[in-house]
C-alpha positions, 0 to 999 in steps of 0.5 A: 717507828719511833721508840717512844711509841707503842700499841694499845693493847686491846685492854687499853682500847676498850677504857679508851672507849669507855672514857669517851662514852663518858666514864672519865673517873671510873677506871682511876686508880688511886693509893694514899700513905701516911709517910713516916717522918717529916716530908718536903715537897722537894724530896717528894719532887725527886722521888716522883721524877725517879719513878718517871724515868724508871717506869715509861708508862708514867710519862704517856699519853694516848693518841689516835695514828694511821697505825691505830690506837698508841701510846707516845711517851714523853722524855720530858713529862713529869708527875705533877705535885699538888700540895694541899691543906686539910685540917680546921677550917679547910676541907676534911683530908678524906674529902681532899683525897676523894676529889683528888682520886676521882678528877678525869684525866685527859687521856691525850695529855701525859702524864696520866699520873698525879700526885697529892702531898698533904704535909701538915695532915692530922696524925702525919704527912699524907702521899697520895698518887692517881693514874688512869687504868690504861698505864696501871694496875694493881701488880703496878701499884705495888712496884711503884710503893716500892719503889717510892719507899726506896726513894724517900728512904734514900736508898735509890739514885736517879736512874736513866732510862735505858729503854728496856721498860718500853720494849717489854711493854711493846712485846705485851701489847704486840702479843695481845693484839696477835691473838686472833679468833682462831687461836687455840686459846680463844677456841678454849675460853668459848669452848668453856663460856659458851651458851652460859647466861649473863650472870647478874645479881638482882638489883633494887634499880633498873639499869640505865643504858649508860652507867656513871661508875658511882660506887661505894665499898662497905666490909665486914670482919671475918673471924680469925677462926674462919679465916683458919678454916679457909687456910686449912681447906686450901692445904687439903685441897693444894689450892690457893685460898682465892679457890676456896673463895671462889666456891663460895662466891659460886654458891652465893650467886647461884643461890641468890640468883636461882642460876646454877650456872653462875659466871664469876670474874676476877682479874689476874696479874698476867706477869708469867716471868721476871721480865714482866714481874717489875713493869708498870702498865696495864697488863693485868686481864680479866678472867671468868670463871664459871662454875657448876651447881646442877648437882643436887648432891654436890658438896662443897668439897666437890665443888672446890675440887671442880673449882679448883681445875677451873682455876689452874686451867685458867691460868693456863690461858690467862693472857688472851685479852678478855676483849678478844674472848668477848668479841669471839662469842656470840651476842650483842653489845650491851652499853648498861652491863658488863660482858658475861657477868657483874660480880667480881671475886678477889682474895688477898693477903693483907700486905704491910707497906714498905718503911717509910710508908703505911697504907691510908684508905681513901674513900673513893669507889669508882664501881666497874661492876655491879659487885666485886667482892674481896676476901682479905686474909691476914698475915698472922695466924690469930687475926681476922681477916676481911670481906669487903664489897665495892658495889655500883650505887646506880643499882644496888642499895646498901642494905642489900649489899650488907645481905650479901657480905653476911651471907658470904660471911656465914656461908664460908665459915659454914662451908669451912666447918664442914665441906662435906655438906651439900652446897644446898644445905649450907646456911646463907642466913645467921638468923630467921629474920634473914631468910626470906619467909614473910608472915602475916601481922599477928591479928590482922584482920580477925573478926572473932566467929567466921562465918561464910560470906553469905551468912555474913551477907545476911547479918548485914541485911538484917542490920541495913535492910534499907540501904542500897546494896547493888546497882547496875544499869537496869535496877538497883536492890536494897539489902533486905531485898537482895537477901529475900531475892536469893533465899527464893532462888535457893528455893528454886536451886533445891527444887531442881535438885541442887545439893550440898557440893554440887556445882552451879554454873552462873552465866550472867553479866556483873549486876543485880541478878548475878549478884543474887544468883552467886549468893543464892548458890550458896544458900542452897549448898552449891559451889558457884561457877562463875561464867562470863556471858561474853565467853565463846559459847564452846569454852563455857560449855566446856567448862560447864562439862569439866566441872560436872555442873548440876545446873546453869542459872542464865537468863533463860533459867530467869525467866522460867522461875518468873513464869512458874513460880518459885517451888522448895524450901530453904535447906536446913543446912547450907554451904559451911566453912569447909565446903566449896565457895566456888570454881573458877577455871584457868588457863592449863599448859596441856592445853585443857583449862584447870578448875580451881576449887576454893573454900568458903573458909578461904573466901571469907578469910580473903574478904576479912583480910583484904578489906582490913588491908585496903579498906573499902569506901561506902559506894565500891565499883565492879568492872571486872569479869565474873569469870575473874576471882577479883571479881568476888573483892567488888561484888561479894566483899563489899556486901559483907560490911555495908557497902553499896556496889555499883556494877559497870554495864561491860557491854556498852557505857562502863562508867554511867552512874559511877559518879559516887563510887570511891573504891575501884579495882583495875588492872594495870591494862585497864587503867592505861587505857582509861588515862586516856579518857577524859570521863574516866580520868574524871571517875579516877580523880575522885577515887579514895582507893584504886587497887591494882591486879592482875599484871605487872605495874610498871613504875611509870604507870604507878606515877601516873596513878598516883598523881591522878587519884587523890586517895590511896593506890594500891598494887595487889598480887595473887594467883587464883590458887590462893584465892584472889590477893595474897599480898598487897602494896600501898603506892607512895607518889615518889617516882619510885623506880621499882614498883613492889607487890608488898607483903602478905594479906593476914590470912596469908604467908609468903616464902620465897624458895630455892629449886630445891625447896629451901628458903633462900636469903632476903634479896636473893631469887627464888619461886614465891611459894604461899601458904595460910588459909586462903590457899585453895582445895586443889583442881577440880577432878585432878587429884595428881595436878593438885598434888603436885602443885600444892604441897605440904607446907613444912614452915606452917601448922601440921596439916598446913599446905602451900602452893607454888606459884611459879613466879620469880621474887625476891624480898627486898631490904624494906621487907617487901616482894618484888616480882621479877617474872617467871621461868615458865610459859605462862603468861599475863595479858590484861589481867588474863593468866595464859598458859602458852601451851593451851593456845599452842595445843589449839593451834597444833590442832589445826590444819596446816600448822606444822609447830606454833609458839606463843609469846608476849611482846612489849610494843608502844606505850607499854603495851603487851601484845600476844603473838603466835610464832607459826610453821607452816606444814610445807613452809620453804626457807624463802616464806618467812612474811605472814602476807605470803600467798597461802598465810592470809587464808590460814590466819583468818581461819585460826582466828576464826577457830580461836574466836569460838574457844577462847577469850578474846585476850588469848587471840594472838594480835598477830601471826608470824610465819617462819620457816623453822622455830629458833632452837637453843642448843637444848633443843627448846624453843628460844624465846628470846630470838623469838622476841627479835624476830620483826613483826609481820608487815604488809607487802610493799605497795600504796597504802588505801585510804579510800573506798566505799562509804562504809570504809570512809567512815572507819578511816574518819574514825580512826584518824579522829582516834590516832591523828593519823591516815590509816591503811584500809588494807594494813592489820591493825597493828601495821597502822599504828594499832595496840591492843589498849588501843583497839579496845578504844576503837571497839567503843568508838565504833560501839557508839557510831554503830549501836545497832551492829553488835559488833564485839572485840572478837569480831576486830580480832578476826577481821584485823583490818578496816576494810574487813571491818567496814564489810562486817558492819556494812553486811550486819547493817543491810549491806553495802547498798545502805550506806551510813549516815555521816554524822559528823557530830558522833 
C-alpha cells in the first residue's frame, strides 16, 4: 500500500455521500484574520507552503479504489492563493469573503483548501482560508492558525515532511473503521439511545426531501452577571460550563417540543492524546446526549447532575464513530433530516488570536442542523458572553430563532440564579408578550345588550317580516312566516309538556322545517338535540336515550300537528342566556358518545363574534349535517342579521338553487371533492366568502381554493366544546407553505400550555386550551368527565373555565396559531371527530375479533381513509392478508354491524387482518408501524371486467368516472377508489338509478362493484329485470 494513501474514516465517507447528494458547500469550513502588519503575496505563499508541508491533509483529495474510499496525498499540491480587491467601486469585503467561503470543492482534486488575500482591505489586510470539512475540523483550525501565525512572524522555517502526520491519521481512520456492531462502544451507545424519539424543534416550513444547507447566524449577548453565575454553578457541580449550557438546552428543547426525553448533539475533538493533538484532519466526532426531564419535581441542579454523568460517560466512548452508532440503531434513512436530532449545542471560551493575526468574522453560514446553539464565554471576569444560533433557513425563520435565543438567555439567567428551582417552573419568557396566551381584540363583535338567538331572530323578523328567511328544495318562508310558524310549534311543545331545560330532539333534514323546529324548542324553553335523519337508527336511539329527550320533532310528529291542530300557549319565560341551547354528541374514547351541552350565552356570543370576524353576505348556503355544530353558523347565525339561508338537499342535488349563494362553509375534504365537479366549481367561483372547518387544511388545497374563489377564504378551527369556531385565519393567495388556524374570536382566549399547565414561550409546542364565553357547560349527565376536561382558568376572570382540546399547536412569529396534530387517538375524517376508542370498543364486542386498532391513512390526492387493523381470535402467523378464508365473511358482518350504529364516516374503508398488533417498548399499540403496514390486496387472479347487465353498467359508470376499467370483484380501494371518489360514484349511481335509494352506507358495506350491482338489481326487481342502458346519463 502506498505511503501517500490512507483510508477514509466513516465520517469522511458520510461527507463524501452528502457531497454526491448535492450538499457541496454545506461542509465548507472557513476562517479569516486581519494581519497586523503589511503583507506581500510572496510572504503569504511561503507561509501556506509551510502549512502544506507540515499537514498532509492540505495536499489530499478523495478517490475510490478497489479498497474503498481513500485519501490520496500529493507531494506537490500547494494551497492556491487568490488576491482580491475590496473597496470603492468593487464588491464589499463581506461579499467577497462569503463567495470565497461558499464556493464548492471538487473532492477528487487536491488540495481541498484555498486562501484569499485582500491586501488593501479597509482597516488592514485580510487573509482567509476555506477548507472542506473532510480534511479539517474546529481543532484543526486552531492548529492552522497557530502555525500560520508562527510562519508570518518569521518564527518557523520550512519543514520537511517526515510521514509521521500520515501515519497518525491512518491509525485514527483504521481504528474507527474497525469499530463493529458488536463492539462494547456500540453496545453502550445503542443502549443509551434506543427508543428515544427523533428530536427536532417546530419548524416554520415543511422539510423538503433534500436540504440545501442554506443557513443564517444570529446572536444575543449574555450579561456578565449571568456568565459569572454559569461559571459558579459549574464550579459547584465540578463540571465544565458546557454541562450547564447543555442542561439549559435540554430544558429549552423539552419546553419547546413537549418531548421530556430530548436528544441534543454536540461535537467533540476526539483527540485523546498528544499524538493526535496537533493533527490537521477530520478527527472530530458527533455525539448525542439525551436528557431526562420526566420527573415533574426535577430541579435545575438535579438536571445538571444528570447531564454531568451523561457527559462524562459519553466522553469515555467519544471515539465510537457517530455513523456507526446510527447504523446500529433501528430505523430507515430520512434524507430530509439528520439522524437522532436536529439540535446541536456547543460551548467555548472566547480565545484571542495569535499575533500578528486577529479574528475576523465571515458572513457565511452553511447549516448542517436545524439549529446549532453556541455559548461563548469571555476570558475576562467582567465581560459579557454571547449566545449564538446557526439555523437552517430552509425550515426556520429568523423571528422564530430569536424567540429561542431570548428563551435560552432568560432560562440560563434564571437557572443560574436559582438552581434549586423546579425546571418546569423556570421562566423562559422575559415578558408577557413572549408567552403563548392569545386574547381577543377588545370590543370586537360587541352588540350591546346580549340576548338569546331566538330573540335576536324575532327582533330581525319584526324589522324585515317580508324578506325571505329560508329556502329549501320544497318551500321557502319569509322572516314573518318563520317567526309565526316557530311560535306555533313552541305552543305545541308546551302543550306536550316540554318545559324549561327539557331536551327536544329535532330529527329533520336541513331546511325550513328544521330551522322552525330549532327556534320553537328555544321559544318553549327547551334544549335542542339536532339529529341528522341520515344517522343510523341505533345511534339516534342511543342519543335520545342518553339525553333523556322529552320529545322528538320529526315528520311524523309534524304530521300529527297538522291533523290535530296546535294547542297550548307560548310560555311567558322562554329559554334565556344561562340555559342550555343545544346538546350535540361527539365520539367517546370509551365507546360511549358524549353529549356536549352549550348555553344560549355561548351560542349568542359565538354568533356575534363569528359574524364580526367573517361577515356573511346576503345569501348563505347551508350544507352541513344538522348533527354538526357548524350547521348553526349556516342556519341560525344568518337569521340574527337578516340574511337568507339556502338549504342544500343533502340527499340529491346539493347545489340546486345555489346560484345566488355568496357565503359558504365546507370541510376541506368536501371542498376537495367539489373542485372536481364543474357545477360545484361554478358555485365556488362566485363566492364572496368560503369558510373551511373541521379538518386540517393543506397548503395545496388552500392554494387551489384561493385561486378559484374571488372573495376571501377563511380557515376556521373549533371543537364542539368551545361552540363551533374558536379561531379564524383569512388566507392570502400567496402559495403559503403553512396554513395557520389563526387568532381567537372576540369571545375566546387561546392558551398554549405544557403538560404541567404552564404557558409555553411563543414558538413552542403545547396543548391548545380555550377559554372565554364560548366554553360549553360540560358533558350532559357526566359530571366526572366534565370536571376532568373543563378546568378553572387561572388566566381568566374569577370563575372562568378553560377547555383542553388535546390538539398540539404553537404560536407562530406573526401571532397566529399553527395546528400540529394530536397526541391521543382522536381522529378527524371529513369533519367528523372520531375517538378511535369508540370504534375499537364496538369492533371488540363482535365475535371473532381478538384485538383491534383504528387509524387514518393518507392515500392518493391527499384523501384520508379510516382503517381498522384486526386480529382474529384464532389468527396465525401465516394469516396476514384480508382475503384469506373466513376474513371476508367477518368483514361483511362487521361492516353491517357498524352501519347500524355509526355514521358512514366512521365505517373503515378497509379492514387489515394481522397476526398481532405491533407494540412499542412500553406495550402500547405502535401506530407508526401500523401506518407502514401494506393495505389488503386481492388474491392473485385475473381481474373480472365482464358480467351481467347490471355489472356491465357499473363497470361503464366507474370507467367514465375514473378513466380506468375496474375489476368487478376488487375492493373499491383496490381499484383506485378513495372515500372522496366513492362519494362521487354514489352521486353518479343516484342519478342513474334514482328509485333504488342507494346510500353511502350501502357502498361501504358492499365494498365491490359486483356486490353493489347485486344490491341495485335486487332493489330494482331482480336480476331478471335488466337495466336500460341509457348512455346519455
